[in-house]
N, C-alpha and C positions, 0 to 999 in steps of 0.2 A: 579233281585236285583238292587236298585237305586245305580246310580255312583255319589261318591262325589269326588269334585276335591282336590286336596291337598291343602293344607293351604300355600304352597310357592308361588302356582299361584296367591293368593289374592294380594298379596305385589305388583308386579310389575302395578296391573289394579290400587291399590289405589294410588302408588306412580304418575300414569300416570294421574288420577283424580286430585288429589292434586298438579301437576303441571300445568295442564291445568287450574283449578281454579287461579292460582297464577297470569298465563299468563293474564287471564282475569281482574283479579284485577289490576294487573300494569298497564295495557291499560286501563281500566279505572279511575284509579288515574291520569295516565299522563293526560287524557282526561280532567279529572278536574280541575288541576293544570294550563293546557296551554289553558282552555276555558276561554274567559273573563267573569267578573262578570254580569251577564245577568239582572240581577235586579238593578243595579246603574244605575242611568243617571246623565251622567257628562257634565258640562257645564262650558264654560269659559266666562268671564265678564272683561271687562276695568271697571277698578275703582271699585273692589270689596268693598263692604260696612265694616265698622269693628263693624256696628251694627245692630241688628235685632229688630226692633222696631217701633209701629207706630205713634210715634210720631215724626219721621223723615224718610219721606218716599220719596227716590228717584227714579228715573228711574231703577237703577241697583238694590237697597235694594227690591225695588217692585217685583222684581223677586223669591226673597225669600219669601216677605210676603205673595205671591199669594199662595205658598205651604202650609205656617203655619197658614195662619189666615182663617177666614170666615166671611164675614159680615152677619147682619140679614139678609140682603135682596141681591138678586142678580138681577142686572136689564139686561135680555137677549136681544139680538136684539135693544137695545136703548131704549126699552119701557114696555117690558114683566116682570113682578116681580114676582120671586120666593123665596124659602127660604131652606135652607137644615137646618138650625138651630131652626125651628118654627115646632113643631107638626100641628099647626093650626094658621091662621091670618084672619084678616077679615078688613075692613075699611067701614065707612060710606059713603052714595052714596055723602055727602058733603064735604067730607075728612076734618071732624073735629074730626071724633073718629076713633082710630086705637086698634084692641085689638091684643094681642101677647101673644102667648102660647108656652113654649121654650119645645124643646127635651131634657128631663134631662137624657138621654143615653149617651149625647156626652160627649167629655173626652179633657181637656186641656193637662194633661198628664196621666201616669198610677196612680198617685195616687189622680189627682184633678179632679172630673166630675163636667160638668156644672150644680150646684145646681139651684133651683128657685131662692134662694135669691141673689147668684151672678147675674144671669140673672136681676133680680131686681135692684139692686145696677147698673149694667152697664147701663140700658134702662133710671135711674133715672140722672145717670150722662151726658149721651149724650143729653139727651131730653134736659135737663137744658141750654146745650150748643147750641143747636137748637131754643128755646123759654122757655124763663125763666117764665113764666106764664102760661105752661102747666101743667095741674094736671093729676098724674099718681096715679090710682087706682087698688086693686088686688081682684080677685075673680075665685074661682075654679082652682088655680094654673095658673091664666094668668094674664098679665095686661092690662088694658086699658089706654090708652093715649088721653085725651082729649085737643082742642086747642079752643080759642075764637073765632076765624075765621079759612076758609078752609086753609088748608096747604098741600098742592098737593107735595110740593117738601119733605117732612118727609119723605116719604120710601125712596127716592133719597138719602137724609142725611144719611139714615142708610145703605146703600147699599157701601159707601165709605168704603175701607179699613182702613182707617185712625179713623174710627169711628167703629170698629169691637171689639167683645169682648176678651178681651186681660190680661193677668197678669204678670207682670215684675217678673222673677225670679231672673234677676241681672241687675248692672246698663248698661249691653249690649246687654240681651237677654228678649225678650219676648214669651211667648208660647199663642197661639190661639187656635181656635176650628176646622182648617185646618186638614188634614190626616197627616203632617209630623210635629216633631218638631226639636228644633234645638239640635244638638250634641254638637258640638264645633265651636268655631268662634276662626280663625287666620287671620293674615296678608297675607297669603297666600292663604287658602282655608275656605269655610264654608259647615260643613257637616251636612245633616238631615237626620235623618231615620222615618220611615212610624211607625203610632203608632198601625196599627193592618194591619200587613204585608197579602200581595195576592199574588196569583200564577198568573205568565204569565202578570206581572205589576212590577212597579219600586217599590222598597222596602228602599232601600236609595239613596240620591241625594250628588252630590259632586260639589260644584260650586268652580272653582280656578280662582285665579286673573290671566289675563292674560301677560304673558311676553313678548311675540312675537311668532313668527312663529318657532323659533328654541326651544322653552320650551321643556323640554324633557319628560313630561307629556303628551304632546300631541303624542308621540311615544310610550310611554309605556302603555297609555290607549287608548280605541275607545270613542272619545268623541262625545255625542248624539247632543249638542247644540252647533253650534259657533254664532248665531245669533246675540250676542252681541259685535261680532266684526266686527266694520264697514270695515275695511282695511283687508282684508283677503287674501295677497299679500304673497306668500311662503305657504300657506295651502293647502292640498290637499283633496278634497272633491268629489272623484270618483262617478260616476253615480250609480256603483254598490251597494254601500253602503247608499248612498242618495237619496232623492226626491227634489225637487226643487220646491217652489212655489214662485210665485209674490204677495208682498204681502206691501198695502198702511195703515200706521200706522194714529192714532189720534197724533202723537207726532212732534212736530216744535222746529227746533234750531231757539233759538233768542238769540240775542246782547244785554245784557242789559248795558245802558250807564249810568254810576253812576256819573253824573256829576251834582252839583246844579247851575250850571250857563247855562241856557237856551241858552244863543249863543254858548258856545262851546258845548253843546249835539247836537245843529241844525248843526254846521259843521261836526261834526262825523258821523252823521246819513247821510247827504247828501253825504259825501265824501268818505265815505269807500265803494270799489268796492265789491259789494256782491259776485262776481263771485271768484274774489280773495281770499277772507276771506274764502269762505266756502270750498274753494278747499284745501287751508291750513290747515285749523282745522281737516277739515275731510280727511285728505290726504289718496289718494288711492280711493277714492269713485269717482263712473264714472257718476252717473245720480243722478241730483237733480230735485225736483218738488218744483216748484216756490208758494209761499204764499203770499198773500199782507198784512195780518195784522197777530196779534198775536194770534188770532184766526184759528187752522187749520182746513180745507177742512173735512167737516162732523160734525162739531161744528156747533150748532145753529150759524150763523152770519159770519161764514169762507167763506173766498172767494178766489177764484184761482187770479193768478197774482203776481205782485211785488208790492212792495212797491213804491212811488213816489221819486224820487230824483234828486236834482239839486244843485250841489255842487259850490258854492261862498266865496271866502276867499279872506283877502287881508293882509298885513304884518302886521297892528296892530292886527288882530285876532291871529295871529300866536304869536306873541309877549306876548300874554296874557296865553299862552298855559305852563304849567310844564308838564314834561316828565308822559305820561297817563298809568299807569299800567294795563297791560292785565293780568290777571290770569289764567294761562292754567293748566286743570286737566288731562290733556291727555300727554302719555307718548310716543305716536308713530307720533308726529307731530311736536315737537319741532324744528328742520330746518326747515321745512315749514313756522311755525309762525314767527321765526326771520326774513326770507325773507320777508313774508310779513312787518313787521314792517319796514325794511329797505325801500321797494316798496313806501310804506306809505309816508316816509318821506320824501322821492325823489320826491314824486308828491305834498306833501304839507307843508314840512318843520315841521311837529308834529313829535315829538317823541314818539312812543311806545315803553315801556319797558316790556318784557313779563317775567313773574315770574312764574316756573314751579312749581306745589304743587301737593303732593300726593293727590289723590282726596278724600281720607278720611278725611284726613287733613283740605282740602279746605272745605269739607261739613261742618266740625264741627263751623268755621268760618263765615258761609255765614250768619249768624245772629249778628255777632259781630258790635258794634260801636263805630268808624265808619268802614265800610266795608274793607276788605284787597285787593279791587279791584276798578278800573273806570270802567275797562271792563271786562266782563266774559259772555261766550256762555255757554247757560242752555239750557235744553230741558223742553216742557212744560208738564203738568202736567201728568202724567203715567196713573193715574186711573179712570178716568172720560170722558165722553162726555158732563160733565156738565160744562157752561162755567163760573158759578160763583165759583166752585171749583178750575177750570183752571185758573182765575185769581188772587187766593189768594196767589200765589206765589211773586206777584208784588204789592198787594195794602193791607192794613188793616194793623193789627199787625203783622202779619208775612213778611212785605214787604223785599224783597231783594235789595231796594234801600235805600241810606240815606236820601233821601228827600222825601218831600210827594207834590201831586198837587192837592190842595183842592178840584178843579171842578171834579178831575177824581175821589178822595176819596169819594165827594158827590154822585155820581153816582155809585160806588159801592156798597156803604151804602143802596142805592136805590135796587141796585138789589138783595141783601139780602133780603129784604122786601118783594119783588115781588114775586107772587105765579104764577100769570099768564103765561104759556109757552110764547105766542106770545109777551108779551110785557118783558119777560125775553131777548128773543131773539133780540127784536129792542134795549134793553139798553145795551145789549152785544155787539153789532154791533155799537151803538154810542160810548161806551168806548174805543172800539178797535180804531175809527177814532179819538177820542182824544188823545189817546196815541200814533199814529202817530205823531198828530200834535204836542205833547210835545218833541217828538224825544228822548225819553227817552228808548225806545225797538225798534230794528231794525230786524225784521223777516229774516233769512236767508233761511231757505227751511224746507219743510216738509219730515218726514222721510216715505221712501219708498225704498224696496230693494228686492232681493232676499232672501230667509230665507229656510233654508235646513234642513230637519229631516230624522233621520234614517228611511231606506226602510221597516225595519222589523217592524214598528207599523203599528198596522192595522187601527187605528181609529184617526188618527193626525186630527184636526181641529185648522186652522191657522185662527187667525182673531177673532174669538170667544169675544162677548162682544167688538167687535172693536178696540182688541188690540190682538198683536201678542204673548205675554206671555203665554206660555203652562201650561198647569195645568196637571203637571206630574201625579198626581194620577189617571187621567182617562184613561193612554195611555195603551195600551195593546200591547203585541207580541206574 
């Protein structure tokens, strides 16, 4: 006869099972809430931009644009072209004709795909900027762009993030065809989210304005990327959590001397002590790589070494100077720059007045006329190893100087028309030498420093496309 357990035996068993499940659930929840947001990439940046737009790309906003936008072409390893937004493309052997077929499965955002008509409008617009005489025709959902002469630089032109497909969603935000889009922009942070979430990767990006080593967010969150903080004094980057790489970038720090008087420019160019200024401006940095011209080493025409300087000054020269306005966009070097100004006055009798601006505010005034500065340190073009695009910040319609030097403007115009790479290199070198003789731009150093990334990243690639900006969408843990 089968034996049945009394029903009252079941209650303790059920209670024990329930208790065990509750314990497991509690432990799981505790781990869930205590664990960091593993799919969130967090970065800190000095001078957080107040806009995400391809119309105003700075060295810091490029960090964001690199995640949200995608150019028509990629220029890998400096010369091989690939595309993530074209399903098919070709060019003629003579560089006169290009065929571009868009991948219309791509998204600007969840509601706006890349339609053929949108792509056509973009190509018509951007090609007109390159060559107004070019003819764009349509066949089988592809576009053919034809030029009247060989145009080798057209693909390079389309590889600039400034020329990537984009749609403005507000006065401060644009969406592109990159894997991320902007959730919000505030004065303290920029939040991005991934259009198509993945596993074992990053689905959100938080970029914070760096407030210093005592910033509470640095203790509250695990920061993935400190590499845009040049002075890491007080920061803890333990070897157990980060791996270090030595990196040389294509960015150079340059002092713009915005004075129309050639004699005054000559004195400042020759009498400013490069060692003192770069140590003051990049306070805390220990290693500087000399660069002879405004073209960084690695860009055609770039040369190692220092600018030639010979300081000659007399009392008559000093009498002609008004106080020189130095616009400073960093917040971690204020005392050091004031000390530099005092030392420069002691040595030359010329007063430098340092005015400190929030970076976003100063960036918004860079194209004012007149400019709000006589001296300013800027970083050379962040998104290209192409010398024409690199020089665009200093000459032409987007010049950061109040005055023009006709000889250099003409050479820059010649460079814009030149299609032969060797001739481009020679022209760029000539322009760099003419700039040195005009005393309008003083090269300080080429950026190069240790970069740190989380050890958990399995596929980190530093320096791809000759830049150290990470493409967060590609990273996996």
